[in-house]
PAZAPA-4460 file (N, C-alpha, C; in steps of 0.05 Angstrom, whole numbers, plus 32768, in hexadecimal, padded with zeros to 4 digits):
% residues 235
    n_x    n_y    n_z   ca_x   ca_y   ca_z    c_x    c_y    c_z   seq   type   mol
   7F30   8987   8015   7F43   898E   8029   7F4E   8974   8035     1      M     A
   7F68   8975   803B   7F75   895D   8046   7F6B   8958   8063     2      T     A
   7F65   8940   8069   7F5D   8938   8084   7F73   8929   8091     3      T     A
   7F7C   8933   80A8   7F92   8926   80B7   7F87   890E   80C6     4      L     A
   7F97   88F9   80C9   7F8F   88E2   80D8   7F8C   88EA   80F6     5      P     A
   7F79   88DD   8103   7F75   88E2   811F   7F8D   88D9   812F     6      H     A
   7F99   88EA   8140   7FB1   88E2   814F   7FAA   88CC   8163     7      P     A
   7FBD   88BA   8165   7FB9   88A4   8178   7FC8   88A8   8192     8      T     A
   7FDC   88BC   8192   7FEC   88C2   81A9   7FE1   88DA   81B8     9      G     A
   7FF1   88E4   81CB   7FE8   88FC   81DB   7FE6   8915   81C9    10      P     A
   7FD4   8926   81D1   7FCE   893F   81C2   7FD2   8957   81D4    11      V     A
   7FDF   896C   81CA   7FE2   8985   81D9   7FC6   8990   81DE    12      D     A
   7FBF   8996   81F8   7FA4   899F   81FE   7F9E   89BB   81F4    13      P     A
   7FB2   89CB   81EE   7FAD   89E7   81E5   7FAA   89E8   81C7    14      V     A
   7FBE   89DD   81B9   7FBE   89DF   819B   7FAF   89C8   818E    15      S     A
   7FAB   89B2   819C   7F9F   899B   818F   7FB3   898C   817D    16      G     A
   7FCC   8993   817E   7FE0   8986   816E   7FEA   896C   817A    17      T     A
   7FEC   8957   816B   7FF7   893E   8176   8013   8943   8181    18      P     A
   8019   8938   8198   8032   893C   81A5   8049   8934   8192    19      A     A
   805E   8945   8191   8074   893F   8180   8072   8949   8163    20      G     A
   805A   8953   815B   8056   895D   8140   805B   897B   8140    21      L     A
   806F   8983   8130   8075   89A0   812E   8062   89AD   811B    22      R     A
   8055   89C2   8124   8043   89D0   8112   8053   89E1   80FF    23      R     A
   804E   89DF   80E6   805D   89ED   80D2   8054   8A0A   80D1    24      R     A
   8068   8A1C   80CD   8064   8A39   80D2   805E   8A47   80B7    25      R     A
   8049   8A58   80B8   8040   8A66   80A0   8041   8A84   80A4    26      I     A
   804D   8A92   8091   804F   8AAF   8092   803B   8ABB   807E    27      F     A
   802B   8ACE   8087   8015   8ADA   8076   801D   8AF6   806D    28      L     A
   8018   8AFB   8053   801C   8B16   8048   8003   8B1F   8039    29      V     A
   7FF4   8B32   8044   7FDC   8B3C   8038   7FD7   8B58   8043    30      D     A
   7FCE   8B6A   8032   7FCB   8B86   803B   7FB1   8B8B   804A    31      D     A
   7FA0   8B76   804D   7F87   8B7A   805B   7F88   8B6B   8076    32      H     A
   7F86   8B7A   808C   7F88   8B6E   80A6   7F72   8B59   80AB    33      N     A
   7F5A   8B5E   80A1   7F44   8B4B   80A5   7F4B   8B30   8097    34      V     A
   7F56   8B32   807F   7F5E   8B19   8070   7F73   8B0A   8080    35      V     A
   7F88   8B18   8089   7F9D   8B0B   8098   7F92   8AFE   80B2    36      R     A
   7F80   8B0C   80BF   7F74   8B00   80D8   7F64   8AE7   80D2    37      S     A
   7F55   8AE8   80BC   7F45   8AD1   80B5   7F57   8AB9   80AD    38      G     A
   7F6C   8ABE   809E   7F7E   8AA9   8096   7F8C   8A9D   80AE    39      L     A
   7F95   8AAF   80C0   7FA3   8AA5   80D8   7F90   8A94   80E9    40      A     A
   7F78   8A9C   80EC   7F65   8A8C   80FC   7F60   8A71   80EF    41      E     A
   7F5D   8A70   80D5   7F59   8A57   80C7   7F71   8A45   80CA    42      L     A
   7F89   8A4F   80C5   7FA1   8A3F   80C5   7FA8   8A36   80E1    43      L     A
   7FA4   8A47   80F5   7FAB   8A3F   8111   7F98   8A2A   811C    44      N     A
   7F81   8A26   810F   7F70   8A10   8118   7F7A   89F5   810F    45      L     A
   7F8B   89F5   80FA   7F96   89DC   80F0   7FAA   89D1   8104    46      A     A
   7FA9   89B7   8109   7FBB   89AB   811D   7FD9   89AB   8115    47      P     A
   7FDF   89AF   80FB   7FFA   89AD   80F2   8005   89C7   80E7    48      D     A
   7FF6   89DD   80E9   7FFE   89F7   80DD   7FFB   8A0D   80F2    49      L     A
   800B   8A21   80EF   8008   8A39   8100   8013   8A51   80F2    50      Q     A
   8007   8A68   80F6   8011   8A81   80EB   8027   8A8C   80FD    51      V     A
   803E   8A92   80F1   8055   8A9B   8101   805B   8AB8   80FD    52      C     A
   804D   8AC5   80EA   8053   8AE2   80E5   8041   8AEC   80D0    53      G     A
   803D   8B07   80CF   802C   8B14   80BC   8039   8B2E   80B2    54      E     A
   8032   8B36   809A   803B   8B50   808F   8025   8B5B   807D    55      A     A
   8023   8B76   807D   800F   8B83   806C   801A   8B8C   8051    56      A     A
   8035   8B8E   804F   8042   8B96   8037   8059   8B84   8031    57      T     A
   8062   8B85   8018   807A   8B75   8010   8092   8B7E   801F    58      A     A
   8095   8B99   8022   80AC   8BA3   8031   80AD   8B9A   804E    59      E     A
   8096   8B9A   805B   8095   8B90   8076   809B   8B72   8077    60      E     A
   8091   8B63   8064   8097   8B46   8063   80B5   8B41   8061    61      A     A
   80C3   8B50   8050   80E0   8B4C   804C   80EF   8B54   8065    62      L     A
   80E4   8B66   8075   80F2   8B6E   808E   80EF   8B59   80A4    63      R     A
   80D8   8B4B   80A4   80D1   8B3A   80BB   80D1   8B1C   80B7    64      T     A
   80D1   8B14   809E   80CC   8AF7   8098   80E3   8AE6   80A1    65      I     A
   80FC   8AEF   80A0   8113   8ADF   80A9   8110   8AD7   80C7    66      D     A
   8109   8AEB   80D7   8107   8AE5   80F4   80F0   8AD2   80FA    67      A     A
   80DB   8AD2   80EA   80C4   8AC1   80EE   80CA   8AA3   80E9    68      A     A
   80DE   8A9E   80D9   80E7   8A83   80D2   80CF   8A71   80C8    69      Q     A
   80C2   8A7A   80B3   80AB   8A6B   80A9   80B3   8A52   8098    70      P     A
   80A1   8A3F   8097   80A4   8A28   8085   8097   8A2E   806A    71      D     A
   8085   8A41   8069   8078   8A49   8050   806C   8A65   8053    72      A     A
   8067   8A72   803D   805B   8A8D   803D   8042   8A8D   802B    73      A     A
   802E   8A9C   8034   8016   8AA1   8023   8017   8ABF   801C    74      I     A
   8016   8AC5   8002   801B   8AE0   7FF9   8004   8AE9   7FE6    75      V     A
   7FF9   8B01   7FEC   7FE6   8B0E   7FD9   7FF6   8B1C   7FC4    76      D     A
   7FE9   8B21   7FAD   7FF7   8B2F   7F97   7FF5   8B4D   7F99    77      L     A
   7FDF   8B58   7FA4   7FDB   8B74   7FA5   7FE3   8B7F   7FC0    78      T     A
   7FFB   8B8B   7FC1   8007   8B92   7FDB   8010   8BAF   7FDD    79      L     A
   800A   8BBF   7FC9   8012   8BDB   7FCA   802A   8BE0   7FB8    80      G     A
   803E   8BF0   7FC2   8054   8BF9   7FB1   8063   8BE1   7FA5    81      E     A
   806B   8BCE   7FB6   8079   8BB6   7FAC   8064   8BA0   7FAB    82      M     A
   805F   8B95   7F94   804A   8B81   7F90   8053   8B65   7F99    83      G     A
   803F   8B54   7F99   8044   8B38   7FA1   8057   8B29   7F8F    84      G     A
   8056   8B2E   7F75   8068   8B21   7F63   8085   8B28   7F69    85      L     A
   808B   8B41   7F6E   80A6   8B49   7F74   80AF   8B3D   7F8F    86      E     A
   809D   8B3C   7FA2   80A3   8B2F   7FBC   80AA   8B12   7FB8    87      L     A
   809B   8B04   7FA7   80A0   8AE7   7FA2   80BC   8AE4   7F96    88      I     A
   80C3   8AF5   7F83   80DD   8AF3   7F76   80F3   8AF8   7F8A    89      K     A
   80EF   8B0C   7F9C   8103   8B12   7FB0   8107   8AFB   7FC4    90      T     A
   80F0   8AF0   7FCC   80F2   8AD9   7FDF   80FF   8AC1   7FD2    91      L     A
   80FB   8ABE   7FB8   8108   8AA7   7FAA   8126   8AA9   7FAC    92      K     A
   8130   8AC2   7FAB   814D   8AC6   7FAD   8157   8AC4   7FCA    93      V     A
   8148   8AD1   7FDC   8150   8AD2   7FF8   814B   8AB8   8007    94      R     A
   8135   8AAB   8001   812D   8A93   8010   8124   8A7E   7FFB    95      M     A
   8137   8A73   7FEC   812F   8A61   7FD5   8120   8A48   7FDE    96      P     A
   8123   8A40   7FF7   8116   8A27   7FFF   80FA   8A2D   800B    97      Q     A
   80F2   8A46   800C   80D8   8A4D   8018   80C2   8A4A   8003    98      L     A
   80AF   8A38   8006   8098   8A36   7FF2   8084   8A4D   7FF7    99      P     A
   807B   8A59   7FE1   8068   8A6F   7FE2   804E   8A67   7FD4   100      V     A
   8038   8A6C   7FE2   801E   8A68   7FD7   8011   8A84   7FD2   101      L     A
   8009   8A89   7FBA   7FFB   8AA2   7FB4   7FDE   8A9F   7FB9   102      V     A
   7FD3   8AB2   7FC9   7FB6   8AB3   7FCF   7FAC   8ACE   7FC5   103      L     A
   7F9C   8ACE   7FAF   7F96   8AE7   7FA2   7F79   8AE8   7F98   104      S     A
   7F6F   8B00   7F95   7F54   8B04   7F89   7F56   8B03   7F6B   105      M     A
   7F6E   8B04   7F60   7F71   8B05   7F43   7F6C   8AE9   7F36   106      H     A
   7F61   8AE9   7F1F   7F5B   8AD1   7F10   7F75   8AC1   7F0C   107      D     A
   7F74   8AA8   7F13   7F8C   8A97   7F11   7F95   8A94   7EF4   108      E     A
   7F83   8A95   7EE1   7F8A   8A91   7EC5   7F9D   8AA7   7EBB   109      S     A
   7F9D   8ABE   7EC9   7FAE   8AD4   7EC0   7FC8   8AD6   7ED1   110      Y     A
   7FC7   8ACC   7EEA   7FDD   8AD1   7EFC   7FEC   8AB9   7F05   111      Y     A
   7FE0   8AA1   7F05   7FED   8A8A   7F10   8007   8A83   7F02   112      A     A
   8007   8A83   7EE8   8020   8A7C   7ED9   8037   8A8E   7EE0   113      E     A
   8032   8AA9   7EE0   8048   8ABB   7EE5   8051   8ABA   7F03   114      R     A
   803E   8AB3   7F15   8046   8AAE   7F31   8059   8A96   7F33   115      C     A
   8052   8A81   7F25   8064   8A69   7F26   807F   8A70   7F1A   116      L     A
   807F   8A7F   7F04   8099   8A87   7EF8   80A9   8A98   7F0C   117      R     A
   809B   8AA8   7F1C   80A9   8ABA   7F2F   80B5   8AAA   7F47   118      A     A
   80AA   8A91   7F4B   80B5   8A80   7F61   80A1   8A75   7F74   119      G     A
   8087   8A7C   7F70   8072   8A71   7F82   806E   8A53   7F7C   120      A     A
   8063   8A46   7F90   805E   8A29   7F8E   8040   8A22   7F8C   121      K     A
   8030   8A37   7F8D   8013   8A32   7F8B   8004   8A4B   7F89   122      G     A
   7FEB   8A49   7F7F   7FD9   8A60   7F7B   7FBD   8A58   7F83   123      Y     A
   7FB0   8A69   7F93   7F95   8A63   7F9B   7F86   8A7E   7F9C   124      I     A
   7F6D   8A7E   7F92   7F5D   8A96   7F92   7F4F   8A99   7FAD   125      M     A
   7F4B   8AB2   7FB6   7F40   8AB7   7FD0   7F24   8AAB   7FD4   126      K     A
   7F15   8AAA   7FBE   7EFA   8AA0   7FC0   7EFA   8A82   7FC6   127      K     A
   7F11   8A74   7FC2   7F13   8A58   7FC7   7F23   8A52   7FE1   128      E     A
   7F2B   8A67   7FEF   7F3E   8A64   8005   7F34   8A51   801B   129      A     A
   7F1C   8A55   8024   7F12   8A45   803B   7F13   8A27   8035   130      I     A
   7F0B   8A20   801D   7F09   8A03   8016   7F25   89F7   800F   131      E     A
   7F37   8A08   8004   7F4F   89FD   7FF9   7F69   8A04   8007   132      Q     A
   7F68   8A18   8019   7F80   8A23   8024   7F92   8A0F   8032   133      L     A
   7F88   8A00   8045   7F98   89ED   8054   7FA5   89D8   8041   134      E     A
   7F95   89CE   802E   7F9F   89BA   801B   7FB5   89C6   800A   135      H     A
   7FB1   89DF   8001   7FC6   89EC   7FF0   7FDF   89F1   8000   136      A     A
   7FDD   89F9   8019   7FF5   89FE   802A   8004   89E4   802E   137      V     A
   7FF6   89CF   8034   8003   89B5   8038   8011   89AB   801F   138      R     A
   8004   89B0   8008   8011   89A7   7FEF   802B   89B5   7FEA   139      Q     A
   802D   89D0   7FED   8046   89DD   7FE8   805B   89D6   7FFE   140      I     A
   8052   89D1   8016   8064   89C9   802B   8070   89AD   8025   141      L     A
   8061   899D   8017   806B   8982   800F   807A   8982   7FF5   142      D     A
   8080   899A   7FEB   8090   899C   7FD2   8081   899A   7FB9   143      G     A
   8066   899C   7FBA   8056   899A   7FA2   804D   89B5   7F99   144      K     A
   8041   89B7   7F81   8036   89D0   7F77   8018   89CE   7F79   145      V     A
   800B   89E4   7F82   7FEE   89E4   7F84   7FE2   89F7   7F70   146      H     A
   7FD1   89EC   7F5F   7FC0   89FC   7F4D   7FA4   89F0   7F4D   147      L     A
   7F90   89FF   7F45   7F75   89F5   7F44   7F74   89DF   7F2F   148      S     A
   7F61   89CD   7F31   7F5E   89B8   7F1C   7F5A   89C4   7F01   149      P     A
   7F4B   89DA   7EFF   7F46   89E6   7EE5   7F60   89F0   7ED8   150      T     A
   7F70   89FE   7EE7   7F89   8A09   7EDC   7F9D   89F2   7ED7   151      L     A
   7F9D   89DE   7EE8   7FAF   89C7   7EE4   7FA9   89BA   7EC9   152      S     A
   7F8F   89B7   7EC3   7F87   89AB   7EA9   7F8F   89BC   7E92   153      N     A
   7F8D   89D7   7E95   7F96   89E9   7E80   7FB3   89E6   7E7A   154      Q     A
   7FC3   89E3   7E8F   7FE0   89E0   7E8B   7FE7   89C5   7E7F   155      Y     A
   7FD9   89B1   7E86   7FDE   8996   7E7B   7FD8   8997   7E5D   156      L     A
   7FC2   89A4   7E55   7FBC   89A6   7E39   7FD0   89B7   7E2A   157      L     A
   7FD9   89CD   7E37   7FED   89DE   7E2A   8008   89CF   7E26   158      A     A
   8010   89C0   7E3B   8029   89B0   7E38   8026   899C   7E22   159      V     A
   800F   898F   7E20   800B   897C   7E0A   800D   8988   7DEF   160      A     A
   8006   89A2   7DED   8008   89B0   7DD3   8023   89BE   7DD0   161      R     A
   8034   89BC   7DE4   804E   89C8   7DE2   804E   89E6   7DE7   162      G     A
   803A   89F0   7DF5   8038   8A0D   7DFB   802E   8A11   7E17   163      N     A
   803F   8A1D   7E28   8038   8A23   7E44   8036   8A40   7E4A   164      T     A
   8037   8A51   7E35   8035   8A6E   7E3A   801D   8A79   7E2B   165      T     A
   8013   8A8F   7E35   7FFE   8A9D   7E28   7FE3   8A8E   7E27   166      G     A
   7FDE   8A7F   7E3C   7FC5   8A70   7E3D   7FAD   8A82   7E40   167      I     A
   7F9A   8A81   7E2E   7F80   8A8D   7E32   7F7C   8AAA   7E2A   168      G     A
   7F90   8ABB   7E2A   7F8B   8AD7   7E25   7FA5   8AE5   7E1D   169      S     A
   7FA3   8AF9   7E0B   7FBB   8B09   7E04   7FC8   8B16   7E1D   170      P     A
   7FB8   8B1C   7E31   7FC3   8B28   7E4A   7FD8   8B16   7E56   171      V     A
   7FD6   8AFC   7E53   7FE9   8AEA   7E5E   8005   8AEC   7E51   172      N     A
   8006   8AF9   7E3A   801F   8AFC   7E2C   802F   8B14   7E36   173      L     A
   8023   8B25   7E47   8030   8B3C   7E52   8045   8B34   7E67   174      L     A
   805A   8B43   7E69   806E   8B3F   7E7E   8062   8B47   7E99   175      S     A
   806F   8B3F   7EAF   8065   8B46   7EC9   8061   8B65   7ECC   176      D     A
   8075   8B74   7EC3   8074   8B91   7EC5   805E   8B9C   7EB3   177      R     A
   805C   8B92   7E9B   8047   8B9B   7E89   802B   8B96   7E95   178      E     A
   8027   8B7E   7EA1   800D   8B78   7EAD   8008   8B8B   7EC4   179      L     A
   801C   8B91   7ED4   8019   8BA3   7EEB   8010   8BBF   7EE1   180      E     A
   801C   8BC9   7ECC   8014   8BE3   7EC1   7FF9   8BE1   7EB4   181      I     A
   7FF3   8BCC   7EA6   7FD9   8BC7   7E9A   7FC3   8BC8   7EAF   182      F     A
   7FC8   8BBB   7EC6   7FB4   8BBB   7EDC   7FB1   8BD7   7EE7   183      E     A
   7FC7   8BE6   7EEA   7FC5   8C02   7EF4   7FB4   8C13   7EE2   184      C     A
   7FB7   8C0F   7EC8   7FA7   8C1E   7EB4   7F8A   8C17   7EB8   185      I     A
   7F84   8BFE   7EBB   7F68   8BF5   7EBF   7F5C   8BFF   7ED9   186      G     A
   7F6C   8C07   7EEC   7F62   8C12   7F05   7F61   8C31   7F04   187      R     A
   7F65   8C3C   7EEC   7F61   8C58   7EE7   7F78   8C6A   7EED   188      G     A
   7F90   8C5F   7EF0   7FA8   8C6F   7EF6   7FB4   8C79   7EDC   189      L     A
   7FBB   8C93   7EDB   7FC8   8C9F   7EC4   7FE6   8C99   7EC5   190      G     A
   7FF4   8CA1   7EB0   8010   8C9B   7EAE   8020   8CA6   7EC5   191      A     A
   801A   8CBE   7ECE   8029   8CCA   7EE5   8024   8CBA   7EFE   192      T     A
   800B   8CB2   7F03   8005   8CA3   7F1B   8012   8C87   7F1A   193      E     A
   8012   8C7A   7F03   801E   8C60   7F01   803C   8C62   7F05   194      V     A
   8048   8C77   7EFA   8065   8C7B   7EFD   806C   8C7F   7F1B   195      A     A
   805C   8C8F   7F29   8061   8C93   7F46   805D   8C79   7F56   196      R     A
   8049   8C6A   7F4F   8044   8C51   7F5E   805A   8C3D   7F5A   197      K     A
   8065   8C3B   7F42   8079   8C27   7F3C   8095   8C31   7F3C   198      L     A
   8099   8C4B   7F44   80B3   8C57   7F46   80C1   8C56   7F2B   199      S     A
   80B3   8C5D   7F15   80BE   8C5E   7EFA   80B9   8C7A   7EEF   200      L     A
   80C6   8C80   7ED9   80C1   8C9A   7ECC   80A8   8C99   7EBB   201      S     A
   809C   8CB1   7EB7   8084   8CB3   7EA6   808B   8CA9   7E8A   202      V     A
   80A2   8CB0   7E80   80AA   8CA7   7E65   80AB   8C89   7E63   203      R     A
   80B5   8C7C   7E78   80B6   8C5E   7E79   809A   8C53   7E78   204      T     A
   8087   8C5F   7E87   806C   8C55   7E87   805F   8C59   7E6C   205      I     A
   8065   8C6F   7E5F   805A   8C74   7E44   8065   8C5F   7E30   206      E     A
   807E   8C57   7E33   8089   8C42   7E22   807B   8C28   7E27   207      S     A
   8075   8C22   7E40   8067   8C09   7E46   804B   8C0A   7E3A   208      Y     A
   803E   8C22   7E3B   8023   8C24   7E30   8023   8C1E   7E12   209      Q     A
   8038   8C29   7E04   803A   8C23   7DE8   803E   8C06   7DE2   210      A     A
   804E   8BF9   7DF3   8053   8BDC   7DF0   8039   8BCC   7DF5   211      R     A
   8029   8BD5   7E09   8010   8BC7   7E0F   7FFD   8BC9   7DF7   212      L     A
   7FFB   8BE0   7DEB   7FE9   8BE3   7DD4   7FF2   8BD1   7DBD   213      K     A
   800C   8BCF   7DBA   8016   8BBD   7DA4   8010   8BA0   7DAA   214      E     A
   8016   8B97   7DC3   8012   8B7B   7DCA   7FF5   8B73   7DCA   215      K     A
   7FE4   8B85   7DD2   7FC7   8B7F   7DD4   7FB7   8B87   7DBB   216      L     A
   7FC6   8B91   7DA7   7FBA   8B98   7D8D   7FA4   8BAD   7D91   217      N     A
   7FAB   8BC3   7D9F   7F98   8BD8   7DA4   7FA1   8BF1   7D96   218      L     A
   7F8E   8C01   7D8C   7F96   8C17   7D7A   7FA0   8C30   7D8A   219      K     A
   7F94   8C36   7DA1   7F9B   8C4E   7DAE   7F98   8C4B   7DCD   220      D     A
   7F9E   8C61   7DDB   7F9E   8C60   7DF8   7F82   8C5C   7E03   221      S     A
   7F6E   8C66   7DF4   7F52   8C63   7DFD   7F4A   8C45   7DFD   222      S     A
   7F52   8C37   7DE8   7F4C   8C1A   7DE6   7F5B   8C0B   7DFC   223      Q     A
   7F74   8C14   7E01   7F84   8C07   7E16   7F76   8C0A   7E31   224      L     A
   7F6D   8C22   7E37   7F5F   8C27   7E51   7F46   8C17   7E53   225      F     A
   7F35   8C16   7E3E   7F1C   8C07   7E3F   7F21   8BE9   7E42   226      Q     A
   7F36   8BDF   7E35   7F3D   8BC3   7E37   7F46   8BBC   7E53   227      Y     A
   7F58   8BCE   7E5D   7F63   8BCA   7E78   7F4D   8BCC   7E8D   228      A     A
   7F3B   8BDF   7E8A   7F25   8BE3   7E9D   7F13   8BCA   7E9D   229      L     A
   7F0C   8BC0   7E86   7EFB   8BA8   7E84   7F09   8B91   7E91   230      H     A
   7F23   8B8E   7E8C   7F32   8B77   7E97   7F33   8B78   7EB6   231      W     A
   7F38   8B90   7EC1   7F39   8B93   7EDE   7F1E   8B8D   7EEA   232      V     A
   7F09   8B97   7EDE   7EEE   8B93   7EE9   7EE6   8B75   7EE9   233      E     A
   7EF1   8B65   7ED7   7EE8   8B49   7ED5   7EFD   8B36   7EE0   234      H     A
   7F13   8B40   7EEA   7F28   8B2E   7EF4   7F33   8B38   7F0F   235      H     A
***
């Protein structure tokens, strides 16, 4: 974690911020109130950061984020009807200068690359949040990209080999929508339930299921379900 130099000038007695230093504003998007509260408490203790707004859903974030005037946003991927990836893509269009840090329980080896493609500037797993969060936020605020050392090394090796896609697993070759449907299958949702959740037709979901079986080299729907179930349980 980055350590700030001890201020030599006057300090605000309430916030502990060196006089004249503007605390950079962070907007939080996570569907768990306890997680948002914990993140806010952690960030507000930093002398140069403060939480300026929160949202439990992507839709709420899009309604309120403009008025909050954040310098950066922290976004979870699992947000309900509209997922974090779609939110990141929308923010990239609406607020192209806003750096987004993804904070997720999902394994970075499966999601970090597609988050960066969607427009995020960093990815951090929730289990690493306490140790890495402030450092990651400051990195994206300074115009840098934040990834874990492990994933950074994987990308460097991939670039050296001339391949930056599909690292580590066939699942990484799925499109964002295909991965979303694959995850729904692994959570036990049938075609009708997935269609309702994603506002798509059942026929469209069935077409995606056929594409998933082909891409993942699976013989039938039973194999697809077992593969998806195993993937969800371990990621």
